[in-house]
Every structure is written in C-alpha cells, then in structure tokens.
N, C-alpha and C positions, 0 to 999 in steps of 0.2 A: 591772316598772314600780312604782316606789315613789310613793305619793301622800302629800301633806302638807297638813295643815290650813293654810288661808291665814293668813299673818301680815301684818296691815295696820297702817300707821302713821296714826294720827289726824291727824298734821300734814299728811299728803297731802291730807286733806279740809279742815282748818281753815286751812291756810296755802297751799293749792294754788290753781291757776287752775281755770277751768271744766273743762278736759280732765282735770286730775288728780282733781278732785272726781267727775267722771263715772266715771273708772277705779276710784276707791275704791268708789263706790256699786255698780258692776257686780261688783267683787270681793267686796264684802260680801254681796250677794245670792247670788252663786255659792257662797260659803262656807256661808251659812245653808241653802241648798238641798242642797248636797252633804254637809255634815257636821253641820249643826244649830248650828254655832258657828264663831267665828273667834278668832284670837289678836290682841288689840289692843295695840299698843305706842305709845310716844310720847304717852301721855295724862298728865294731871297728878294722877291719883288717888294719894295717898301709899300706899306699901306697907303701912304700919301700919294704915291704914283697910281695905285689902283683907284683911289678915290677921285683923283683928277681925271683918269681915263673914263670912269663912269659918268662924271659930270660932263665931259665933252661928248660922250655918246648921247646923253640926254639932250644936249643942245642940238645935235644933228637930227635926232628923231623929232624934236619939237619944231623943226623948220616947216614952212608951209608945204602942203602936199604937192603943189605944182612944182616947187623948187626941188623936192626930193624926186619926183617922177622924171625930171630932166636927166637924172642919173640912172634910170632904169635901162639896163643893157642885156636883157635876157639872162644868161647864166652868170653874168658878172655885173656888179654894181648893185643898185637898189632894187628891191622887190616890194611893191606896194602891198598894203593890207588887203587880204581877201583875194589875192591872185592865185596863189598856189593851193593845191589840195593833195591830200594823201592818196597814194595809189589805190585805185578802185573805189574811191570815195568822191561822190559828186559835190560835196559841200566844201566850200573854200575854208582854208586854214585862217585862224584868227590871229595872224601875226604879220609883221612887216620886218624886213631885215636887210642888211647890207652885206 
C-alpha cells in the first residue's frame, strides 16, 4: 500500500460550499496529523515569492550554530538539531527548526 501526502486545493475552501469547506478542513487536519504537512495547490502566492522565502530560510539555517542557538527559547524560537524527540522515544529527532 502506497501512502501519499494529501494534495488540497485552496479553491475547494475559498470557492466551495459548506460541504466542500468541511471536506477541505477534515482533509487538512488529517494531513497535519498523519504527515505534519500537506501540499496546497490553487493558491495565489507567486512562485517567485515562494522561491525567495525558501532562499531566505536556507540562509537562516546556514548561519553558524552558535548564532542560531542564541535564539533558542524553549517553546518559541530556534530548536537545535538533536534536541527534541518523539513521545516515548529516547532517540533525538534528526531536525532543527524555528
């Protein structure tokens, strides 16, 4: 069985009737619960803006570790690589995030 990250159309929510908006909301929640994210299509965010945002994010995460750790604030701010772990799992997650 192959699983796929949900691909949702924003137009189903913005242009849809109550039933379509409810289906969108349910699929959004399921995608976030099952995968932590979804693929959103039919939005009006220009590709150039998305490309610029990804480039800026790459610059932030390329900063020296000491500079990033200056912004570690517990539940807010930066979380360094290997700090968090999944519930009931003693092994650190292999991610860093802001």
